[in-house]
PyMOL Python script that loads the backbone (N, CA, C, O; Angstrom):
from pymol import cmd

cmd.read_pdbstr("""\
ATOM      1  N   UNK A   1      33.587  10.210  22.608  1.00  0.00           N
ATOM      2  CA  UNK A   1      32.254   9.909  22.114  1.00  0.00           C
ATOM      3  C   UNK A   1      32.294   9.063  20.850  1.00  0.00           C
ATOM      4  O   UNK A   1      31.241   8.665  20.353  1.00  0.00           O
ATOM      5  N   UNK A   2      33.474   8.776  20.315  1.00  0.00           N
ATOM      6  CA  UNK A   2      33.546   7.986  19.092  1.00  0.00           C
ATOM      7  C   UNK A   2      33.236   6.516  19.338  1.00  0.00           C
ATOM      8  O   UNK A   2      32.973   5.783  18.385  1.00  0.00           O
ATOM      9  N   UNK A   3      33.259   6.056  20.619  1.00  0.00           N
ATOM     10  CA  UNK A   3      32.915   4.672  20.887  1.00  0.00           C
ATOM     11  C   UNK A   3      31.446   4.503  21.253  1.00  0.00           C
ATOM     12  O   UNK A   3      31.091   3.552  21.949  1.00  0.00           O
ATOM     13  N   UNK A   4      30.602   5.393  20.804  1.00  0.00           N
ATOM     14  CA  UNK A   4      29.165   5.218  21.043  1.00  0.00           C
ATOM     15  C   UNK A   4      28.658   4.028  20.255  1.00  0.00           C
ATOM     16  O   UNK A   4      29.045   3.808  19.108  1.00  0.00           O
ATOM     17  N   UNK A   5      27.801   3.281  20.881  1.00  0.00           N
ATOM     18  CA  UNK A   5      27.205   2.124  20.216  1.00  0.00           C
ATOM     19  C   UNK A   5      25.700   2.353  20.138  1.00  0.00           C
ATOM     20  O   UNK A   5      25.052   2.649  21.142  1.00  0.00           O
ATOM     21  N   UNK A   6      25.161   2.214  18.944  1.00  0.00           N
ATOM     22  CA  UNK A   6      23.715   2.370  18.738  1.00  0.00           C
ATOM     23  C   UNK A   6      23.070   0.988  18.732  1.00  0.00           C
ATOM     24  O   UNK A   6      23.541   0.073  18.057  1.00  0.00           O
ATOM     25  N   UNK A   7      21.998   0.853  19.486  1.00  0.00           N
ATOM     26  CA  UNK A   7      21.262  -0.405  19.570  1.00  0.00           C
ATOM     27  C   UNK A   7      19.824  -0.133  19.137  1.00  0.00           C
ATOM     28  O   UNK A   7      19.134   0.672  19.762  1.00  0.00           O
ATOM     29  N   UNK A   8      19.355  -0.806  18.055  1.00  0.00           N
ATOM     30  CA  UNK A   8      17.976  -0.571  17.606  1.00  0.00           C
ATOM     31  C   UNK A   8      16.977  -1.422  18.388  1.00  0.00           C
ATOM     32  O   UNK A   8      17.212  -2.605  18.636  1.00  0.00           O
ATOM     33  N   UNK A   9      15.865  -0.806  18.769  1.00  0.00           N
ATOM     34  CA  UNK A   9      14.756  -1.497  19.411  1.00  0.00           C
ATOM     35  C   UNK A   9      13.491  -1.204  18.634  1.00  0.00           C
ATOM     36  O   UNK A   9      13.281  -0.091  18.151  1.00  0.00           O
ATOM     37  N   UNK A  10      12.654  -2.216  18.521  1.00  0.00           N
ATOM     38  CA  UNK A  10      11.338  -1.992  17.922  1.00  0.00           C
ATOM     39  C   UNK A  10      10.495  -1.303  18.976  1.00  0.00           C
ATOM     40  O   UNK A  10      10.404  -1.770  20.111  1.00  0.00           O
ATOM     41  N   UNK A  11       9.889  -0.210  18.605  1.00  0.00           N
ATOM     42  CA  UNK A  11       9.166   0.615  19.564  1.00  0.00           C
ATOM     43  C   UNK A  11       7.876  -0.056  20.011  1.00  0.00           C
ATOM     44  O   UNK A  11       7.051  -0.427  19.177  1.00  0.00           O
ATOM     45  N   UNK A  12       7.694  -0.216  21.321  1.00  0.00           N
ATOM     46  CA  UNK A  12       6.486  -0.822  21.868  1.00  0.00           C
ATOM     47  C   UNK A  12       5.800   0.053  22.904  1.00  0.00           C
ATOM     48  O   UNK A  12       4.819  -0.389  23.502  1.00  0.00           O
ATOM     49  N   UNK A  13       6.262   1.256  23.140  1.00  0.00           N
ATOM     50  CA  UNK A  13       5.538   2.129  24.056  1.00  0.00           C
ATOM     51  C   UNK A  13       6.364   2.606  25.233  1.00  0.00           C
ATOM     52  O   UNK A  13       7.594   2.580  25.199  1.00  0.00           O
ATOM     53  N   UNK A  14       5.669   3.044  26.279  1.00  0.00           N
ATOM     54  CA  UNK A  14       6.327   3.675  27.434  1.00  0.00           C
ATOM     55  C   UNK A  14       7.337   2.773  28.152  1.00  0.00           C
ATOM     56  O   UNK A  14       8.318   3.272  28.703  1.00  0.00           O
ATOM     57  N   UNK A  15       7.118   1.481  28.155  1.00  0.00           N
ATOM     58  CA  UNK A  15       8.043   0.580  28.851  1.00  0.00           C
ATOM     59  C   UNK A  15       9.439   0.654  28.244  1.00  0.00           C
ATOM     60  O   UNK A  15      10.432   0.652  28.972  1.00  0.00           O
ATOM     61  N   UNK A  16       9.522   0.718  26.939  1.00  0.00           N
ATOM     62  CA  UNK A  16      10.825   0.775  26.287  1.00  0.00           C
ATOM     63  C   UNK A  16      11.500   2.122  26.531  1.00  0.00           C
ATOM     64  O   UNK A  16      12.726   2.196  26.605  1.00  0.00           O
ATOM     65  N   UNK A  17      10.718   3.170  26.654  1.00  0.00           N
ATOM     66  CA  UNK A  17      11.295   4.488  26.960  1.00  0.00           C
ATOM     67  C   UNK A  17      11.965   4.459  28.336  1.00  0.00           C
ATOM     68  O   UNK A  17      13.018   5.066  28.528  1.00  0.00           O
ATOM     69  N   UNK A  18      11.361   3.762  29.279  1.00  0.00           N
ATOM     70  CA  UNK A  18      11.959   3.649  30.619  1.00  0.00           C
ATOM     71  C   UNK A  18      13.276   2.887  30.550  1.00  0.00           C
ATOM     72  O   UNK A  18      14.247   3.236  31.222  1.00  0.00           O
ATOM     73  N   UNK A  19      13.295   1.840  29.724  1.00  0.00           N
ATOM     74  CA  UNK A  19      14.540   1.079  29.555  1.00  0.00           C
ATOM     75  C   UNK A  19      15.602   1.961  28.913  1.00  0.00           C
ATOM     76  O   UNK A  19      16.766   1.912  29.310  1.00  0.00           O
ATOM     77  N   UNK A  20      15.217   2.767  27.923  1.00  0.00           N
ATOM     78  CA  UNK A  20      16.168   3.657  27.252  1.00  0.00           C
ATOM     79  C   UNK A  20      16.746   4.669  28.227  1.00  0.00           C
ATOM     80  O   UNK A  20      17.915   5.041  28.122  1.00  0.00           O
ATOM     81  N   UNK A  21      15.926   5.117  29.181  1.00  0.00           N
ATOM     82  CA  UNK A  21      16.413   6.078  30.177  1.00  0.00           C
ATOM     83  C   UNK A  21      17.495   5.474  31.064  1.00  0.00           C
ATOM     84  O   UNK A  21      18.335   6.209  31.583  1.00  0.00           O
ATOM     85  N   UNK A  22      17.498   4.165  31.250  1.00  0.00           N
ATOM     86  CA  UNK A  22      18.533   3.510  32.044  1.00  0.00           C
ATOM     87  C   UNK A  22      19.911   3.642  31.403  1.00  0.00           C
ATOM     88  O   UNK A  22      20.928   3.592  32.095  1.00  0.00           O
ATOM     89  N   UNK A  23      19.943   3.810  30.076  1.00  0.00           N
ATOM     90  CA  UNK A  23      21.211   3.894  29.353  1.00  0.00           C
ATOM     91  C   UNK A  23      21.726   5.322  29.202  1.00  0.00           C
ATOM     92  O   UNK A  23      22.771   5.531  28.586  1.00  0.00           O
ATOM     93  N   UNK A  24      21.019   6.307  29.748  1.00  0.00           N
ATOM     94  CA  UNK A  24      21.510   7.693  29.689  1.00  0.00           C
ATOM     95  C   UNK A  24      22.815   7.791  30.452  1.00  0.00           C
ATOM     96  O   UNK A  24      22.966   7.204  31.523  1.00  0.00           O
ATOM     97  N   UNK A  25      23.744   8.526  29.901  1.00  0.00           N
ATOM     98  CA  UNK A  25      25.041   8.688  30.539  1.00  0.00           C
ATOM     99  C   UNK A  25      26.023   7.576  30.202  1.00  0.00           C
ATOM    100  O   UNK A  25      27.156   7.589  30.684  1.00  0.00           O
ATOM    101  N   UNK A  26      25.607   6.614  29.381  1.00  0.00           N
ATOM    102  CA  UNK A  26      26.523   5.555  28.942  1.00  0.00           C
ATOM    103  C   UNK A  26      26.865   5.791  27.481  1.00  0.00           C
ATOM    104  O   UNK A  26      26.362   6.725  26.858  1.00  0.00           O
ATOM    105  N   UNK A  27      27.715   4.947  26.948  1.00  0.00           N
ATOM    106  CA  UNK A  27      28.056   5.078  25.520  1.00  0.00           C
ATOM    107  C   UNK A  27      27.091   4.285  24.641  1.00  0.00           C
ATOM    108  O   UNK A  27      27.310   4.165  23.435  1.00  0.00           O
ATOM    109  N   UNK A  28      26.027   3.743  25.233  1.00  0.00           N
ATOM    110  CA  UNK A  28      25.015   2.997  24.470  1.00  0.00           C
ATOM    111  C   UNK A  28      23.844   3.928  24.183  1.00  0.00           C
ATOM    112  O   UNK A  28      23.237   4.486  25.098  1.00  0.00           O
ATOM    113  N   UNK A  29      23.541   4.085  22.919  1.00  0.00           N
ATOM    114  CA  UNK A  29      22.411   4.919  22.485  1.00  0.00           C
ATOM    115  C   UNK A  29      21.327   4.018  21.922  1.00  0.00           C
ATOM    116  O   UNK A  29      21.619   3.033  21.244  1.00  0.00           O
ATOM    117  N   UNK A  30      20.077   4.355  22.202  1.00  0.00           N
ATOM    118  CA  UNK A  30      18.940   3.558  21.759  1.00  0.00           C
ATOM    119  C   UNK A  30      18.331   4.217  20.518  1.00  0.00           C
ATOM    120  O   UNK A  30      18.053   5.416  20.510  1.00  0.00           O
ATOM    121  N   UNK A  31      18.133   3.424  19.489  1.00  0.00           N
ATOM    122  CA  UNK A  31      17.458   3.882  18.270  1.00  0.00           C
ATOM    123  C   UNK A  31      16.125   3.146  18.186  1.00  0.00           C
ATOM    124  O   UNK A  31      16.088   1.917  18.229  1.00  0.00           O
ATOM    125  N   UNK A  32      15.044   3.889  18.067  1.00  0.00           N
ATOM    126  CA  UNK A  32      13.722   3.280  17.971  1.00  0.00           C
ATOM    127  C   UNK A  32      13.368   3.059  16.510  1.00  0.00           C
ATOM    128  O   UNK A  32      13.657   3.896  15.655  1.00  0.00           O
ATOM    129  N   UNK A  33      12.745   1.932  16.235  1.00  0.00           N
ATOM    130  CA  UNK A  33      12.270   1.664  14.878  1.00  0.00           C
ATOM    131  C   UNK A  33      10.896   1.016  14.969  1.00  0.00           C
ATOM    132  O   UNK A  33      10.482   0.544  16.028  1.00  0.00           O
ATOM    133  N   UNK A  34      10.212   1.003  13.856  1.00  0.00           N
ATOM    134  CA  UNK A  34       8.863   0.452  13.823  1.00  0.00           C
ATOM    135  C   UNK A  34       8.807  -0.773  12.929  1.00  0.00           C
ATOM    136  O   UNK A  34       9.644  -0.946  12.043  1.00  0.00           O
ATOM    137  N   UNK A  35       7.816  -1.624  13.166  1.00  0.00           N
ATOM    138  CA  UNK A  35       7.616  -2.770  12.279  1.00  0.00           C
ATOM    139  C   UNK A  35       6.621  -2.423  11.180  1.00  0.00           C
ATOM    140  O   UNK A  35       6.477  -3.167  10.210  1.00  0.00           O
ATOM    141  N   UNK A  36       5.940  -1.306  11.331  1.00  0.00           N
ATOM    142  CA  UNK A  36       4.929  -0.883  10.372  1.00  0.00           C
ATOM    143  C   UNK A  36       5.550   0.133   9.410  1.00  0.00           C
ATOM    144  O   UNK A  36       5.362   1.339   9.571  1.00  0.00           O
ATOM    145  N   UNK A  37       6.280  -0.350   8.423  1.00  0.00           N
ATOM    146  CA  UNK A  37       6.969   0.535   7.493  1.00  0.00           C
ATOM    147  C   UNK A  37       6.156   0.712   6.212  1.00  0.00           C
ATOM    148  O   UNK A  37       5.248  -0.070   5.931  1.00  0.00           O
ATOM    149  N   UNK A  38       6.483   1.722   5.456  1.00  0.00           N
ATOM    150  CA  UNK A  38       5.804   1.965   4.186  1.00  0.00           C
ATOM    151  C   UNK A  38       6.012   0.786   3.245  1.00  0.00           C
ATOM    152  O   UNK A  38       5.094   0.398   2.523  1.00  0.00           O
ATOM    153  N   UNK A  39       7.192   0.223   3.248  1.00  0.00           N
ATOM    154  CA  UNK A  39       7.477  -0.913   2.367  1.00  0.00           C
ATOM    155  C   UNK A  39       6.548  -2.084   2.662  1.00  0.00           C
ATOM    156  O   UNK A  39       6.135  -2.785   1.739  1.00  0.00           O
ATOM    157  N   UNK A  40       6.215  -2.309   3.922  1.00  0.00           N
ATOM    158  CA  UNK A  40       5.304  -3.402   4.265  1.00  0.00           C
ATOM    159  C   UNK A  40       3.863  -3.092   3.885  1.00  0.00           C
ATOM    160  O   UNK A  40       3.053  -4.009   3.745  1.00  0.00           O
ATOM    161  N   UNK A  41       3.530  -1.817   3.717  1.00  0.00           N
ATOM    162  CA  UNK A  41       2.185  -1.427   3.332  1.00  0.00           C
ATOM    163  C   UNK A  41       1.962  -1.541   1.828  1.00  0.00           C
ATOM    164  O   UNK A  41       0.820  -1.635   1.377  1.00  0.00           O
ATOM    165  N   UNK A  42       3.040  -1.534   1.051  1.00  0.00           N
ATOM    166  CA  UNK A  42       2.920  -1.622  -0.397  1.00  0.00           C
ATOM    167  C   UNK A  42       2.581  -3.045  -0.813  1.00  0.00           C
ATOM    168  O   UNK A  42       3.009  -3.996  -0.158  1.00  0.00           O
ATOM    169  N   UNK A  43       1.823  -3.207  -1.887  1.00  0.00           N
ATOM    170  CA  UNK A  43       1.501  -4.565  -2.336  1.00  0.00           C
ATOM    171  C   UNK A  43       2.755  -5.297  -2.794  1.00  0.00           C
ATOM    172  O   UNK A  43       3.690  -4.691  -3.317  1.00  0.00           O
ATOM    173  N   UNK A  44       2.758  -6.606  -2.588  1.00  0.00           N
ATOM    174  CA  UNK A  44       3.917  -7.421  -2.973  1.00  0.00           C
ATOM    175  C   UNK A  44       4.079  -7.475  -4.488  1.00  0.00           C
ATOM    176  O   UNK A  44       5.202  -7.441  -4.992  1.00  0.00           O
ATOM    177  N   UNK A  45       2.962  -7.560  -5.222  1.00  0.00           N
ATOM    178  CA  UNK A  45       2.994  -7.598  -6.679  1.00  0.00           C
ATOM    179  C   UNK A  45       2.415  -6.298  -7.210  1.00  0.00           C
ATOM    180  O   UNK A  45       1.194  -6.162  -7.296  1.00  0.00           O
ATOM    181  N   UNK A  46       3.257  -5.342  -7.568  1.00  0.00           N
ATOM    182  CA  UNK A  46       2.714  -4.100  -8.087  1.00  0.00           C
ATOM    183  C   UNK A  46       1.931  -4.346  -9.372  1.00  0.00           C
ATOM    184  O   UNK A  46       2.189  -5.303 -10.103  1.00  0.00           O
ATOM    185  N   UNK A  47       0.974  -3.464  -9.630  1.00  0.00           N
ATOM    186  CA  UNK A  47       0.137  -3.628 -10.818  1.00  0.00           C
ATOM    187  C   UNK A  47       0.975  -3.559 -12.084  1.00  0.00           C
ATOM    188  O   UNK A  47       1.985  -2.857 -12.145  1.00  0.00           O
ATOM    189  N   UNK A  48       0.546  -4.280 -13.063  1.00  0.00           N
ATOM    190  CA  UNK A  48       1.207  -4.297 -14.354  1.00  0.00           C
ATOM    191  C   UNK A  48       1.089  -2.912 -14.999  1.00  0.00           C
ATOM    192  O   UNK A  48      -0.023  -2.435 -15.230  1.00  0.00           O
ATOM    193  N   UNK A  49       2.195  -2.276 -15.284  1.00  0.00           N
ATOM    194  CA  UNK A  49       2.168  -0.930 -15.847  1.00  0.00           C
ATOM    195  C   UNK A  49       1.678  -0.923 -17.293  1.00  0.00           C
ATOM    196  O   UNK A  49       1.267   0.120 -17.801  1.00  0.00           O
ATOM    197  N   UNK A  50       1.717  -2.076 -17.958  1.00  0.00           N
ATOM    198  CA  UNK A  50       1.209  -2.156 -19.317  1.00  0.00           C
ATOM    199  C   UNK A  50      -0.316  -2.169 -19.327  1.00  0.00           C
ATOM    200  O   UNK A  50      -0.933  -1.708 -20.287  1.00  0.00           O
ATOM    201  N   UNK A  51      -0.918  -2.684 -18.283  1.00  0.00           N
ATOM    202  CA  UNK A  51      -2.367  -2.794 -18.161  1.00  0.00           C
ATOM    203  C   UNK A  51      -2.763  -2.376 -16.750  1.00  0.00           C
ATOM    204  O   UNK A  51      -3.148  -3.226 -15.947  1.00  0.00           O
ATOM    205  N   UNK A  52      -2.679  -1.099 -16.432  1.00  0.00           N
ATOM    206  CA  UNK A  52      -2.890  -0.677 -15.050  1.00  0.00           C
ATOM    207  C   UNK A  52      -4.355  -0.723 -14.632  1.00  0.00           C
ATOM    208  O   UNK A  52      -5.263  -0.735 -15.463  1.00  0.00           O
ATOM    209  N   UNK A  53      -4.553  -0.746 -13.317  1.00  0.00           N
ATOM    210  CA  UNK A  53      -5.891  -0.629 -12.769  1.00  0.00           C
ATOM    211  C   UNK A  53      -6.193   0.854 -12.612  1.00  0.00           C
ATOM    212  O   UNK A  53      -5.332   1.703 -12.843  1.00  0.00           O
ATOM    213  N   UNK A  54      -7.422   1.156 -12.216  1.00  0.00           N
ATOM    214  CA  UNK A  54      -7.736   2.554 -11.980  1.00  0.00           C
ATOM    215  C   UNK A  54      -9.173   2.898 -12.311  1.00  0.00           C
ATOM    216  O   UNK A  54     -10.060   2.046 -12.255  1.00  0.00           O
ATOM    217  N   UNK A  55      -9.390   4.143 -12.652  1.00  0.00           N
ATOM    218  CA  UNK A  55     -10.715   4.661 -12.982  1.00  0.00           C
ATOM    219  C   UNK A  55     -10.851   4.675 -14.496  1.00  0.00           C
ATOM    220  O   UNK A  55      -9.917   5.032 -15.215  1.00  0.00           O
ATOM    221  N   UNK A  56     -12.021   4.282 -14.966  1.00  0.00           N
ATOM    222  CA  UNK A  56     -12.221   4.205 -16.408  1.00  0.00           C
ATOM    223  C   UNK A  56     -13.615   4.716 -16.759  1.00  0.00           C
ATOM    224  O   UNK A  56     -14.481   4.846 -15.894  1.00  0.00           O
ATOM    225  N   UNK A  57     -13.809   5.001 -18.034  1.00  0.00           N
ATOM    226  CA  UNK A  57     -15.092   5.497 -18.537  1.00  0.00           C
ATOM    227  C   UNK A  57     -15.451   4.717 -19.800  1.00  0.00           C
ATOM    228  O   UNK A  57     -14.631   4.564 -20.705  1.00  0.00           O
ATOM    229  N   UNK A  58     -16.687   4.229 -19.844  1.00  0.00           N
ATOM    230  CA  UNK A  58     -17.193   3.536 -21.026  1.00  0.00           C
ATOM    231  C   UNK A  58     -18.379   4.336 -21.572  1.00  0.00           C
ATOM    232  O   UNK A  58     -19.254   4.757 -20.815  1.00  0.00           O
ATOM    233  N   UNK A  59     -18.399   4.541 -22.893  1.00  0.00           N
ATOM    234  CA  UNK A  59     -19.472   5.311 -23.516  1.00  0.00           C
ATOM    235  C   UNK A  59     -20.302   4.395 -24.410  1.00  0.00           C
ATOM    236  O   UNK A  59     -19.759   3.639 -25.214  1.00  0.00           O
ATOM    237  N   UNK A  60     -21.627   4.472 -24.260  1.00  0.00           N
ATOM    238  CA  UNK A  60     -22.541   3.676 -25.072  1.00  0.00           C
ATOM    239  C   UNK A  60     -22.662   4.321 -26.453  1.00  0.00           C
ATOM    240  O   UNK A  60     -22.941   5.515 -26.561  1.00  0.00           O
ATOM    241  N   UNK A  61     -22.453   3.536 -27.496  1.00  0.00           N
ATOM    242  CA  UNK A  61     -22.561   4.058 -28.865  1.00  0.00           C
ATOM    243  C   UNK A  61     -24.008   4.326 -29.265  1.00  0.00           C
ATOM    244  O   UNK A  61     -24.251   5.095 -30.195  1.00  0.00           O
ATOM    245  N   UNK A  62     -24.967   3.715 -28.591  1.00  0.00           N
ATOM    246  CA  UNK A  62     -26.380   3.881 -28.938  1.00  0.00           C
ATOM    247  C   UNK A  62     -26.977   5.139 -28.320  1.00  0.00           C
ATOM    248  O   UNK A  62     -27.566   5.959 -29.025  1.00  0.00           O
ATOM    249  N   UNK A  63     -26.827   5.295 -27.001  1.00  0.00           N
ATOM    250  CA  UNK A  63     -27.481   6.415 -26.316  1.00  0.00           C
ATOM    251  C   UNK A  63     -26.504   7.501 -25.866  1.00  0.00           C
ATOM    252  O   UNK A  63     -26.938   8.508 -25.306  1.00  0.00           O
ATOM    253  N   UNK A  64     -25.212   7.331 -26.091  1.00  0.00           N
ATOM    254  CA  UNK A  64     -24.159   8.277 -25.727  1.00  0.00           C
ATOM    255  C   UNK A  64     -24.029   8.511 -24.224  1.00  0.00           C
ATOM    256  O   UNK A  64     -23.411   9.491 -23.808  1.00  0.00           O
ATOM    257  N   UNK A  65     -24.600   7.632 -23.405  1.00  0.00           N
ATOM    258  CA  UNK A  65     -24.414   7.746 -21.958  1.00  0.00           C
ATOM    259  C   UNK A  65     -23.068   7.148 -21.587  1.00  0.00           C
ATOM    260  O   UNK A  65     -22.554   6.254 -22.259  1.00  0.00           O
ATOM    261  N   UNK A  66     -22.500   7.679 -20.473  1.00  0.00           N
ATOM    262  CA  UNK A  66     -21.203   7.203 -20.007  1.00  0.00           C
ATOM    263  C   UNK A  66     -21.365   6.462 -18.693  1.00  0.00           C
ATOM    264  O   UNK A  66     -22.179   6.830 -17.846  1.00  0.00           O
ATOM    265  N   UNK A  67     -20.573   5.411 -18.542  1.00  0.00           N
ATOM    266  CA  UNK A  67     -20.455   4.697 -17.276  1.00  0.00           C
ATOM    267  C   UNK A  67     -19.036   4.928 -16.781  1.00  0.00           C
ATOM    268  O   UNK A  67     -18.078   4.675 -17.512  1.00  0.00           O
ATOM    269  N   UNK A  68     -18.889   5.405 -15.551  1.00  0.00           N
ATOM    270  CA  UNK A  68     -17.574   5.614 -14.959  1.00  0.00           C
ATOM    271  C   UNK A  68     -17.417   4.608 -13.830  1.00  0.00           C
ATOM    272  O   UNK A  68     -18.270   4.516 -12.946  1.00  0.00           O
ATOM    273  N   UNK A  69     -16.336   3.863 -13.863  1.00  0.00           N
ATOM    274  CA  UNK A  69     -16.106   2.825 -12.863  1.00  0.00           C
ATOM    275  C   UNK A  69     -14.687   2.860 -12.347  1.00  0.00           C
ATOM    276  O   UNK A  69     -13.828   3.575 -12.863  1.00  0.00           O
ATOM    277  N   UNK A  70     -14.465   2.072 -11.316  1.00  0.00           N
ATOM    278  CA  UNK A  70     -13.138   1.957 -10.724  1.00  0.00           C
ATOM    279  C   UNK A  70     -12.863   0.481 -10.492  1.00  0.00           C
ATOM    280  O   UNK A  70     -13.753  -0.259 -10.073  1.00  0.00           O
ATOM    281  N   UNK A  71     -11.656   0.057 -10.758  1.00  0.00           N
ATOM    282  CA  UNK A  71     -11.304  -1.353 -10.595  1.00  0.00           C
ATOM    283  C   UNK A  71      -9.907  -1.505 -10.028  1.00  0.00           C
ATOM    284  O   UNK A  71      -9.037  -0.664 -10.250  1.00  0.00           O
ATOM    285  N   UNK A  72      -9.702  -2.584  -9.294  1.00  0.00           N
ATOM    286  CA  UNK A  72      -8.378  -2.916  -8.797  1.00  0.00           C
ATOM    287  C   UNK A  72      -7.670  -3.874  -9.723  1.00  0.00           C
ATOM    288  O   UNK A  72      -6.455  -4.051  -9.639  1.00  0.00           O
ATOM    289  N   UNK A  73      -8.436  -4.499 -10.616  1.00  0.00           N
ATOM    290  CA  UNK A  73      -7.823  -5.409 -11.587  1.00  0.00           C
ATOM    291  C   UNK A  73      -7.444  -4.625 -12.843  1.00  0.00           C
ATOM    292  O   UNK A  73      -7.685  -3.421 -12.929  1.00  0.00           O
ATOM    293  N   UNK A  74      -6.860  -5.305 -13.797  1.00  0.00           N
ATOM    294  CA  UNK A  74      -6.476  -4.644 -15.045  1.00  0.00           C
ATOM    295  C   UNK A  74      -7.720  -4.107 -15.744  1.00  0.00           C
ATOM    296  O   UNK A  74      -8.763  -4.761 -15.767  1.00  0.00           O
ATOM    297  N   UNK A  75      -7.601  -2.933 -16.303  1.00  0.00           N
ATOM    298  CA  UNK A  75      -8.734  -2.319 -17.002  1.00  0.00           C
ATOM    299  C   UNK A  75      -9.166  -3.179 -18.182  1.00  0.00           C
ATOM    300  O   UNK A  75     -10.357  -3.286 -18.476  1.00  0.00           O
ATOM    301  N   UNK A  76      -8.197  -3.792 -18.859  1.00  0.00           N
ATOM    302  CA  UNK A  76      -8.498  -4.667 -19.983  1.00  0.00           C
ATOM    303  C   UNK A  76      -9.390  -5.839 -19.540  1.00  0.00           C
ATOM    304  O   UNK A  76     -10.348  -6.194 -20.226  1.00  0.00           O
ATOM    305  N   UNK A  77      -9.062  -6.425 -18.396  1.00  0.00           N
ATOM    306  CA  UNK A  77      -9.864  -7.527 -17.851  1.00  0.00           C
ATOM    307  C   UNK A  77     -11.261  -7.040 -17.487  1.00  0.00           C
ATOM    308  O   UNK A  77     -12.246  -7.715 -17.783  1.00  0.00           O
ATOM    309  N   UNK A  78     -11.357  -5.878 -16.850  1.00  0.00           N
ATOM    310  CA  UNK A  78     -12.659  -5.340 -16.454  1.00  0.00           C
ATOM    311  C   UNK A  78     -13.507  -5.017 -17.681  1.00  0.00           C
ATOM    312  O   UNK A  78     -14.719  -5.228 -17.658  1.00  0.00           O
ATOM    313  N   UNK A  79     -12.897  -4.511 -18.748  1.00  0.00           N
ATOM    314  CA  UNK A  79     -13.614  -4.218 -19.980  1.00  0.00           C
ATOM    315  C   UNK A  79     -14.219  -5.504 -20.565  1.00  0.00           C
ATOM    316  O   UNK A  79     -15.370  -5.521 -21.002  1.00  0.00           O
ATOM    317  N   UNK A  80     -13.418  -6.576 -20.563  1.00  0.00           N
ATOM    318  CA  UNK A  80     -13.918  -7.857 -21.075  1.00  0.00           C
ATOM    319  C   UNK A  80     -15.082  -8.368 -20.232  1.00  0.00           C
ATOM    320  O   UNK A  80     -16.007  -8.981 -20.764  1.00  0.00           O
ATOM    321  N   UNK A  81     -15.044  -8.121 -18.920  1.00  0.00           N
ATOM    322  CA  UNK A  81     -16.165  -8.506 -18.060  1.00  0.00           C
ATOM    323  C   UNK A  81     -17.425  -7.743 -18.440  1.00  0.00           C
ATOM    324  O   UNK A  81     -18.509  -8.325 -18.490  1.00  0.00           O
ATOM    325  N   UNK A  82     -17.296  -6.434 -18.713  1.00  0.00           N
ATOM    326  CA  UNK A  82     -18.451  -5.635 -19.144  1.00  0.00           C
ATOM    327  C   UNK A  82     -19.047  -6.205 -20.432  1.00  0.00           C
ATOM    328  O   UNK A  82     -20.264  -6.346 -20.545  1.00  0.00           O
ATOM    329  N   UNK A  83     -18.199  -6.526 -21.390  1.00  0.00           N
ATOM    330  CA  UNK A  83     -18.668  -7.077 -22.665  1.00  0.00           C
ATOM    331  C   UNK A  83     -19.399  -8.398 -22.429  1.00  0.00           C
ATOM    332  O   UNK A  83     -20.456  -8.637 -23.014  1.00  0.00           O
ATOM    333  N   UNK A  84     -18.840  -9.254 -21.575  1.00  0.00           N
ATOM    334  CA  UNK A  84     -19.484 -10.538 -21.270  1.00  0.00           C
ATOM    335  C   UNK A  84     -20.847 -10.326 -20.604  1.00  0.00           C
ATOM    336  O   UNK A  84     -21.801 -11.036 -20.922  1.00  0.00           O
ATOM    337  N   UNK A  85     -20.950  -9.360 -19.684  1.00  0.00           N
ATOM    338  CA  UNK A  85     -22.229  -9.071 -19.015  1.00  0.00           C
ATOM    339  C   UNK A  85     -23.272  -8.575 -20.022  1.00  0.00           C
ATOM    340  O   UNK A  85     -24.450  -8.921 -19.930  1.00  0.00           O
ATOM    341  N   UNK A  86     -22.827  -7.767 -20.975  1.00  0.00           N
ATOM    342  CA  UNK A  86     -23.758  -7.253 -21.987  1.00  0.00           C
ATOM    343  C   UNK A  86     -24.244  -8.389 -22.882  1.00  0.00           C
ATOM    344  O   UNK A  86     -25.431  -8.464 -23.201  1.00  0.00           O
ATOM    345  N   UNK A  87     -23.339  -9.268 -23.287  1.00  0.00           N
ATOM    346  CA  UNK A  87     -23.716 -10.393 -24.161  1.00  0.00           C
ATOM    347  C   UNK A  87     -24.666 -11.369 -23.480  1.00  0.00           C
ATOM    348  O   UNK A  87     -25.552 -11.926 -24.127  1.00  0.00           O
ATOM    349  N   UNK A  88     -24.492 -11.576 -22.203  1.00  0.00           N
ATOM    350  CA  UNK A  88     -25.340 -12.548 -21.483  1.00  0.00           C
ATOM    351  C   UNK A  88     -26.520 -11.888 -20.814  1.00  0.00           C
ATOM    352  O   UNK A  88     -27.267 -12.549 -20.092  1.00  0.00           O
ATOM    353  N   UNK A  89     -26.711 -10.587 -21.036  1.00  0.00           N
ATOM    354  CA  UNK A  89     -27.812  -9.828 -20.401  1.00  0.00           C
ATOM    355  C   UNK A  89     -27.787  -9.935 -18.884  1.00  0.00           C
ATOM    356  O   UNK A  89     -28.834  -9.954 -18.237  1.00  0.00           O
ATOM    357  N   UNK A  90     -26.623 -10.001 -18.340  1.00  0.00           N
ATOM    358  CA  UNK A  90     -26.424 -10.128 -16.894  1.00  0.00           C
ATOM    359  C   UNK A  90     -26.001  -8.778 -16.348  1.00  0.00           C
ATOM    360  O   UNK A  90     -24.846  -8.593 -15.965  1.00  0.00           O
ATOM    361  N   UNK A  91     -26.935  -7.828 -16.309  1.00  0.00           N
ATOM    362  CA  UNK A  91     -26.596  -6.461 -15.865  1.00  0.00           C
ATOM    363  C   UNK A  91     -26.911  -6.271 -14.434  1.00  0.00           C
ATOM    364  O   UNK A  91     -26.692  -5.187 -13.892  1.00  0.00           O
TER     365      UNK A  91
END
""", "prot")
cmd.dss("prot")
cmd.show_as("cartoon", "prot")
cmd.util.cbc("prot")
cmd.orient("prot")
C-alpha cells in the first residue's frame, strides 16, 4: 500500500463520484477539493489595523444625543465625512 498515488479533483458533483468509484481496488486514490476556499472569500486588501472600519458612536455636544453607525471604510474617513456634512448642512 506504500505505492498509493493520490490524485486531487475539484469536486463537481455526482459525476465525479462515479469516476472515483472506477478507481476502487487500484492504488490510485481520489482526493476531492473545492474552488470555494476561505482564503478566496477573504478580501485581498485587509483593512488597515491603524484605522479600522467597524461600528462607531458619535455624541452631540449640544443635545447629548448619540448617533451609532457602521462603516466599511476607515472610521477616521467616515468621521471627516460627518464633519463635512454638518458644515455644508447636507444632512
